[in-house]
N, C-alpha and C positions, 0 to 999 in steps of 0.2 A: 682823476681816476677814470678808469675805463668802466663803462657800464656794460653789464651783461645783457645779452638779448634773451629775453625769456618770453615764452609763449604765454599768452593770457589763458589761464585755466578756466574752463567752463564751470560755472557754479552749479553744484548738484542740489536739487531740491528734492528732499525725500531720499529714500534708499532704493536705488535701482540696481538690481543684480542681473548679470548677464544670464540669458536663458540657457539652462544646461541641456545638452543633448542627451537624451535617454540612451542607456546601454542597449536596450531592446526596443525595436520599433513598436509603439503602442498598438499598432495594427496586429502584430503577431505575439503580443505579450501573453494573452490567455492561452493560445495554442502552445507556446513554449512551456508554460507552467503545467499544462495538462500532460504534455509529453514527459516532462521531468517526473511528475508524480506517478505516471504509468510505469516508467522505467524503474523507479524505486520500488514500487509494488511488485513488479516482475522479478527484480533481484531478490527481494525478501521471499517471494514464493519459491524461487529456485533453491535458495539456501535452505529454506524450511523443509523442502522435499528431498534434499540430498542427504540429510542426516539419517542414520540408521534408526530403525524403530526400536525403542528400548524393550528389553525382554520383560515378561511379566514378573512383577515383584511379589513379595510375600503378602499373604492375606492380612487384613487388619487384625489388631488384637481382639480376642474374644469372638472370633468368627468361627462358626460351626456349620460346615456345609451340609450336615445331615438335617439341620432344622430349617434350612432355607427352602422355599417352595421351588419345585421343579417347573420348567417351562411346559406349557400345555401345547403339545405337538399333535394332538389328535385333530385330524381334518376329516370332515365328512367325505366319504368316498365319492359322492356325486360331484364334489367340487375339486377333487384331485385331478391333476393333469398327468396322466401316466404317459410319459414320453419315451419310456424304455421298452415298450412292447413292440416287437417286430410285426409287420404285416398290417398294420392299421394306418 
């Protein structure tokens, strides 16, 4: 009978796995993720500001505007900046 020529196999001791090449160079990995996060935040910011502002809805139940305190708009005249006077 004919004998097959076979290459002797090297005996493996332990499990050796081939080193995997990373998809992104580790040197630029953090910069890549920083840019990705900034782009995602920018897209969300743009989408959020493109929507129209909802109109004012109805008041809550049992709301009575006459019993609510009015804002205090009295400002001491010495502190007021009167920018509408001509000549000064």
